MMTF fields as JSON, N, C-alpha, C and O atoms, coordinates in Angstrom:
{
  "mmtfVersion": "1.0.0",
  "mmtfProducer": "UNKNOWN",
  "numBonds": 383,
  "numAtoms": 384,
  "numGroups": 96,
  "numChains": 1,
  "numModels": 1,
  "chainsPerModel": [1],
  "groupsPerChain": [96],
  "chainIdList": ["A"],
  "bondAtomList": [4, 2, 8, 6, 12, 10, 16, 14, 20, 18, 24, 22, 28, 26, 32, 30, 36, 34, 40, 38, 44, 42, 48, 46, 52, 50, 56, 54, 60, 58, 64, 62, 68, 66, 72, 70, 76, 74, 80, 78, 84, 82, 88, 86, 92, 90, 96, 94, 100, 98, 104, 102, 108, 106, 112, 110, 116, 114, 120, 118, 124, 122, 128, 126, 132, 130, 136, 134, 140, 138, 144, 142, 148, 146, 152, 150, 156, 154, 160, 158, 164, 162, 168, 166, 172, 170, 176, 174, 180, 178, 184, 182, 188, 186, 192, 190, 196, 194, 200, 198, 204, 202, 208, 206, 212, 210, 216, 214, 220, 218, 224, 222, 228, 226, 232, 230, 236, 234, 240, 238, 244, 242, 248, 246, 252, 250, 256, 254, 260, 258, 264, 262, 268, 266, 272, 270, 276, 274, 280, 278, 284, 282, 288, 286, 292, 290, 296, 294, 300, 298, 304, 302, 308, 306, 312, 310, 316, 314, 320, 318, 324, 322, 328, 326, 332, 330, 336, 334, 340, 338, 344, 342, 348, 346, 352, 350, 356, 354, 360, 358, 364, 362, 368, 366, 372, 370, 376, 374, 380, 378],
  "bondOrderList": [1, 1, 1, 1, 1, 1, 1, 1, 1, 1, 1, 1, 1, 1, 1, 1, 1, 1, 1, 1, 1, 1, 1, 1, 1, 1, 1, 1, 1, 1, 1, 1, 1, 1, 1, 1, 1, 1, 1, 1, 1, 1, 1, 1, 1, 1, 1, 1, 1, 1, 1, 1, 1, 1, 1, 1, 1, 1, 1, 1, 1, 1, 1, 1, 1, 1, 1, 1, 1, 1, 1, 1, 1, 1, 1, 1, 1, 1, 1, 1, 1, 1, 1, 1, 1, 1, 1, 1, 1, 1, 1, 1, 1, 1, 1],
  "groupList": [{"groupName": "UNK", "atomNameList": ["N", "CA", "C", "O"], "elementList": ["N", "C", "C", "O"], "formalChargeList": [0, 0, 0, 0], "bondAtomList": [1, 0, 2, 1, 3, 2], "bondOrderList": [1, 1, 2], "singleLetterCode": "X", "chemCompType": "L-PEPTIDE LINKING"}],
  "groupTypeList": [0, 0, 0, 0, 0, 0, 0, 0, 0, 0, 0, 0, 0, 0, 0, 0, 0, 0, 0, 0, 0, 0, 0, 0, 0, 0, 0, 0, 0, 0, 0, 0, 0, 0, 0, 0, 0, 0, 0, 0, 0, 0, 0, 0, 0, 0, 0, 0, 0, 0, 0, 0, 0, 0, 0, 0, 0, 0, 0, 0, 0, 0, 0, 0, 0, 0, 0, 0, 0, 0, 0, 0, 0, 0, 0, 0, 0, 0, 0, 0, 0, 0, 0, 0, 0, 0, 0, 0, 0, 0, 0, 0, 0, 0, 0, 0],
  "groupIdList": [1, 2, 3, 4, 5, 6, 7, 8, 9, 10, 11, 12, 13, 14, 15, 16, 17, 18, 19, 20, 21, 22, 23, 24, 25, 26, 27, 28, 29, 30, 31, 32, 33, 34, 35, 36, 37, 38, 39, 40, 41, 42, 43, 44, 45, 46, 47, 48, 49, 50, 51, 52, 53, 54, 55, 56, 57, 58, 59, 60, 61, 62, 63, 64, 65, 66, 67, 68, 69, 70, 71, 72, 73, 74, 75, 76, 77, 78, 79, 80, 81, 82, 83, 84, 85, 86, 87, 88, 89, 90, 91, 92, 93, 94, 95, 96],
  "secStructList": [7, 7, 7, 7, 2, 2, 2, 2, 2, 2, 2, 2, 2, 2, 6, 6, 7, 7, 7, 7, 2, 2, 2, 2, 2, 2, 2, 2, 2, 2, 2, 2, 2, 2, 2, 2, 2, 2, 2, 2, 2, 2, 6, 1, 7, 7, 6, 6, 7, 7, 7, 7, 1, 1, 1, 1, 6, 6, 7, 7, 7, 7, 7, 7, 7, 7, 7, 7, 7, 1, 7, 7, 7, 2, 2, 2, 2, 2, 6, 6, 1, 1, 7, 3, 3, 6, 6, 3, 3, 7, 7, 7, 7, 7, 7, 7],
  "xCoordList": [129.094, 129.656, 130.291, 129.592, 131.575, 132.285, 132.337, 132.791, 131.863, 131.901, 133.251, 133.864, 133.693, 134.961, 134.715, 133.582, 135.788, 135.706, 135.126, 134.333, 135.52, 135.031, 133.522, 132.805, 133.043, 131.611, 130.827, 129.764, 131.345, 130.684, 130.655, 129.634, 131.753, 131.793, 130.823, 130.197, 130.697, 129.748, 128.308, 127.485, 128.003, 126.662, 126.357, 125.255, 127.325, 127.136, 126.886, 126.049, 127.598, 127.399, 125.989, 125.318, 125.543, 124.201, 123.12, 122.073, 123.373, 122.411, 122.579, 121.872, 123.513, 123.812, 124.182, 123.739, 125.007, 125.525, 126.974, 127.747, 127.332, 128.723, 129.338, 129.143, 130.074, 130.705, 132.095, 132.864, 132.389, 133.729, 134.59, 134.062, 135.899, 136.764, 136.625, 136.663, 136.465, 136.304, 134.96, 134.821, 133.98, 132.668, 132.623, 131.79, 133.489, 133.448, 133.579, 132.787, 134.55, 134.637, 133.395, 133.029, 132.749, 131.538, 130.437, 129.785, 130.238, 129.234, 129.627, 128.769, 130.891, 131.377, 131.016, 130.529, 131.253, 130.938, 129.428, 128.95, 128.674, 127.222, 126.536, 125.737, 126.848, 126.207, 126.632, 125.829, 127.867, 128.321, 127.559, 127.186, 127.322, 126.562, 125.12, 124.551, 124.529, 123.151, 123.093, 122.193, 124.039, 124.056, 124.303, 123.741, 125.132, 125.354, 124.062, 123.758, 123.308, 122.041, 121.05, 120.361, 120.971, 120.09, 120.534, 119.694, 121.835, 122.347, 121.897, 121.602, 121.84, 121.357, 119.885, 119.462, 119.106, 117.681, 117.472, 116.529, 118.338, 118.217, 118.477, 118.004, 119.215, 119.517, 118.38, 118.424, 117.359, 116.24, 115.462, 115.243, 115.048, 114.304, 112.846, 112.121, 112.427, 111.049, 110.303, 109.246, 110.834, 110.23, 108.836, 107.969, 108.596, 107.294, 106.344, 105.243, 106.746, 105.896, 104.954, 105.388, 103.667, 102.654, 102.515, 102.445, 102.475, 102.315, 100.939, 99.947, 100.897, 99.641, 99.171, 99.979, 97.868, 97.297, 96.942, 96.866, 96.726, 96.349, 96.955, 96.946, 97.483, 98.124, 97.158, 97.577, 95.882, 94.884, 93.921, 93.081, 94.041, 93.195, 91.711, 91.293, 90.921, 89.479, 88.997, 87.79, 89.893, 89.49, 89.784, 90.69, 89.017, 89.282, 89.114, 88.463, 89.697, 89.647, 88.314, 87.88, 87.678, 86.422, 86.74, 87.577, 86.086, 86.293, 85.009, 83.913, 85.157, 83.968, 83.612, 84.438, 82.405, 81.956, 82.662, 82.877, 83.013, 83.675, 82.602, 82.197, 82.148, 81.063, 81.466, 82.22, 80.966, 81.244, 80.478, 79.27, 81.188, 80.545, 80.6, 80.001, 81.297, 81.409, 81.046, 81.141, 80.63, 80.325, 81.605, 82.606, 81.58, 82.72, 82.676, 81.771, 83.656, 83.726, 84.823, 85.269, 85.262, 86.371, 86.138, 87.008, 84.984, 84.698, 84.581, 85.026, 83.996, 83.873, 85.254, 85.482, 86.161, 87.512, 88.262, 89.035, 88.047, 88.768, 88.267, 88.952, 87.092, 86.606, 87.513, 87.582, 88.202, 89.094, 90.496, 91.284, 90.807, 92.156, 92.329, 91.397, 93.521, 93.74, 93.729, 93.237, 94.266, 94.293, 93.998, 94.572, 93.087, 92.705, 92.558, 92.046, 93.012, 92.83, 92.618, 93.398, 91.574, 91.253, 91.158, 91.571, 90.614, 90.455, 91.718, 91.732, 92.794, 94.068, 94.402, 94.028, 95.097, 95.56, 96.826, 97.75, 96.877, 98.062, 98.878, 98.346, 100.177, 101.069, 102.236, 102.547, 102.897, 104.045, 105.174, 105.378, 105.9, 107.056, 108.178, 108.542, 108.733, 109.807, 111.126, 112.17, 111.095, 112.316, 112.493, 111.566, 113.659, 113.907, 114.558, 114.838],
  "yCoordList": [75.058, 76.25, 75.851, 75.43, 75.976, 75.626, 76.852, 77.928, 76.651, 77.73, 77.726, 76.676, 78.897, 79.008, 78.88, 78.964, 78.678, 78.571, 79.86, 79.812, 80.996, 82.278, 82.409, 82.919, 81.946, 82.011, 81.131, 81.528, 79.951, 79.055, 79.698, 79.64, 80.305, 80.963, 82.142, 82.391, 82.868, 83.985, 83.481, 84.069, 82.408, 81.816, 81.342, 81.557, 80.701, 80.23, 81.413, 81.329, 82.503, 83.694, 84.248, 84.588, 84.338, 84.856, 83.957, 84.438, 82.648, 81.689, 81.499, 80.7, 82.233, 82.149, 80.726, 80.219, 80.094, 78.756, 78.869, 79.634, 78.114, 78.083, 76.797, 75.72, 76.919, 75.756, 75.544, 76.487, 74.3, 73.932, 73.783, 73.455, 74.015, 73.925, 72.617, 72.672, 71.444, 70.226, 70.158, 69.389, 70.95, 70.911, 71.742, 71.482, 72.727, 73.636, 72.894, 73.156, 71.968, 71.269, 70.437, 70.303, 69.881, 69.087, 69.978, 69.632, 71.133, 72.071, 72.64, 72.879, 72.852, 73.39, 72.444, 72.882, 71.169, 70.19, 70.053, 70.026, 69.966, 69.769, 70.946, 70.755, 72.151, 73.322, 73.522, 73.963, 73.207, 73.318, 72.345, 72.693, 71.122, 70.133, 70.591, 70.397, 71.197, 71.701, 72.795, 72.795, 73.724, 74.796, 74.264, 74.786, 73.236, 72.612, 71.994, 72.096, 71.355, 70.75, 71.819, 71.633, 72.928, 74.027, 74.557, 74.916, 74.61, 75.033, 74.112, 74.574, 72.807, 71.853, 72.099, 72.013, 72.404, 72.67, 73.923, 73.993, 74.913, 76.142, 75.908, 76.675, 74.871, 74.574, 73.835, 73.65, 73.41, 72.688, 73.626, 74.792, 73.104, 73.891, 73.982, 72.987, 75.164, 75.371, 76.345, 76.85, 76.614, 77.59, 77.156, 78.01, 75.871, 75.407, 75.017, 74.535, 75.216, 74.852, 76.014, 77.153, 75.707, 76.721, 76.852, 75.85, 78.075, 78.308, 77.843, 77.996, 77.27, 76.757, 77.619, 78.1, 77.807, 78.482, 77.446, 77.769, 76.202, 75.121, 73.841, 73.655, 72.951, 71.747, 70.762, 69.914, 70.859, 69.967, 70.793, 71.515, 70.687, 71.501, 71.247, 70.118, 72.321, 72.193, 72.232, 72.267, 72.226, 72.263, 73.636, 74.337, 74.004, 75.254, 75.014, 74.058, 75.874, 75.729, 76.262, 77.356, 75.467, 75.91, 76.92, 76.662, 78.037, 79.07, 79.271, 79.234, 79.487, 79.752, 81.231, 82.059, 81.532, 82.925, 83.685, 83.149, 84.922, 85.765, 86.421, 87.558, 85.667, 86.152, 86.034, 85.134, 86.938, 86.904, 85.733, 85.605, 84.875, 83.702, 83.717, 82.85, 84.669, 84.726, 86.126, 87.116, 86.165, 87.442, 88.102, 87.423, 89.419, 90.16, 90.115, 90.68, 89.442, 89.302, 90.178, 89.936, 91.183, 92.03, 92.664, 92.599, 93.269, 93.93, 92.914, 93.185, 91.765, 90.717, 90.243, 90.061, 90.047, 89.594, 90.673, 90.356, 91.93, 92.99, 93.227, 93.877, 92.718, 92.822, 92.066, 92.416, 91.044, 90.24, 90.833, 90.401, 91.8, 92.373, 93.327, 94.053, 93.336, 94.252, 95.718, 96.562, 96.036, 97.421, 97.471, 96.72, 98.376, 98.559, 100.051, 100.783, 100.499, 101.894, 101.959, 101.394, 102.643, 102.836, 101.502, 101.401, 100.482, 99.182, 98.359, 97.332, 98.784, 98.069, 97.547, 98.16, 96.428, 95.873, 96.615, 96.765, 97.075, 97.745, 96.733, 96.004, 96.693, 95.739, 96.502, 97.6, 95.94, 96.63, 96.781, 95.916, 97.868, 98.119, 97.19, 97.149, 96.441, 95.5, 95.894, 95.333, 96.834, 97.29, 98.77, 99.562, 99.13, 100.533, 101.269, 102.463],
  "zCoordList": [43.032, 43.625, 44.949, 45.872, 45.044, 46.272, 47.195, 46.808, 48.406, 49.392, 50.102, 50.295, 50.481, 51.201, 52.704, 53.177, 53.424, 54.883, 55.475, 56.415, 54.93, 55.419, 55.194, 56.055, 54.035, 53.759, 54.733, 55.212, 55.023, 55.974, 57.357, 58.043, 57.771, 59.072, 59.118, 60.148, 58.007, 57.942, 58.023, 58.725, 57.316, 57.361, 58.777, 59.283, 59.415, 60.789, 61.718, 62.616, 61.512, 62.336, 62.149, 63.123, 60.903, 60.624, 61.206, 61.639, 61.216, 61.76, 63.257, 63.871, 63.844, 65.282, 65.688, 66.719, 64.851, 65.134, 65.567, 64.99, 66.57, 67.002, 66.457, 67.019, 65.371, 64.753, 65.337, 65.528, 65.61, 66.034, 64.779, 63.716, 64.875, 63.681, 62.879, 61.65, 63.518, 62.695, 61.953, 61.002, 62.377, 61.731, 60.459, 59.591, 60.326, 59.178, 57.85, 56.945, 57.685, 56.392, 56.063, 54.896, 57.086, 56.852, 56.291, 55.306, 56.93, 56.443, 55.086, 54.236, 54.888, 53.62, 52.475, 51.433, 52.667, 51.624, 51.433, 50.299, 52.53, 52.445, 51.757, 50.841, 52.196, 51.595, 50.142, 49.319, 49.823, 48.434, 47.549, 46.428, 48.038, 47.262, 47.06, 45.986, 48.088, 47.958, 46.901, 46.061, 46.933, 45.943, 44.534, 43.571, 44.403, 43.099, 42.568, 41.38, 43.461, 43.055, 42.602, 41.599, 43.322, 42.915, 41.559, 40.734, 41.316, 40.014, 38.902, 37.8, 39.171, 38.173, 37.875, 36.722, 38.899, 38.682, 37.851, 37.062, 38.017, 37.242, 35.758, 34.92, 35.43, 34.025, 33.321, 32.105, 34.077, 33.466, 32.547, 32.875, 31.395, 30.419, 30.862, 30.84, 31.259, 31.702, 30.799, 31.178, 29.617, 28.716, 28.272, 28.084, 28.101, 27.616, 28.741, 28.476, 29.976, 31.107, 31.424, 31.594, 31.501, 31.783, 33.3, 34.011, 33.784, 35.212, 35.669, 34.957, 36.878, 37.409, 38.578, 39.373, 38.672, 39.829, 40.889, 42.074, 40.468, 41.369, 40.803, 39.586, 41.646, 41.12, 40.477, 39.688, 40.799, 40.206, 39.359, 39.896, 38.036, 37.147, 37.393, 37.647, 37.312, 37.459, 38.9, 39.137, 39.855, 41.261, 41.844, 41.394, 42.836, 43.529, 45.023, 45.445, 45.792, 47.236, 47.758, 47.398, 48.609, 49.202, 50.303, 51.169, 50.265, 51.262, 52.044, 51.484, 53.355, 54.17, 54.052, 53.665, 54.384, 54.361, 55.483, 56.57, 55.208, 56.202, 57.061, 56.822, 58.074, 58.926, 60.385, 60.756, 61.21, 62.647, 63.245, 63.044, 63.984, 64.573, 66.097, 66.733, 66.698, 68.149, 68.645, 67.919, 69.905, 70.536, 71.022, 71.253, 71.178, 71.702, 73.229, 73.843, 73.842, 75.297, 75.884, 77.006, 75.151, 75.555, 76.928, 77.796, 77.126, 78.396, 79.535, 80.65, 79.266, 80.282, 80.738, 81.934, 79.806, 80.156, 80.933, 81.837, 80.597, 81.279, 82.7, 83.49, 83.039, 84.407, 85.38, 86.558, 84.901, 85.735, 85.847, 86.688, 85.022, 85.01, 86.188, 86.535, 86.812, 87.928, 87.516, 88.264, 86.335, 85.866, 84.372, 83.584, 83.999, 82.599, 82.351, 83.198, 81.182, 80.792, 79.286, 78.519, 78.869, 77.451, 76.706, 75.551, 77.372, 76.733, 76.643, 75.964, 77.317, 77.283, 78.67, 79.671, 78.738, 80.001, 80.423, 79.623, 81.662, 82.186, 82.97, 83.807, 82.692, 83.363, 83.954, 83.493, 84.974, 85.56, 84.561, 83.709, 84.663, 83.804, 84.224, 85.399, 83.274, 83.589, 82.937, 83.271, 82.029, 81.361, 81.673, 81.507, 82.115, 82.45, 81.304, 81.416]
}
């Protein structure tokens, strides 16, 4: 799939990239080659491939117990704050 100059400029705009005019053809060729490669992968026959839940059959991920391991120090930390209200830190307004 060959991308046009306009498509490359649009992609650069969306990615907030400032491309110089000599760079556009380089990106045009590179991105077109990447899309062509993805197109080749889409043509691969995967009808007989079974979906996997884990790449290594018979193994599972060890999970730790979901238990509280630390004390709540919220009030202790707020003692150091200059201003607190309703459990929230109050800060000066910086945006008008």
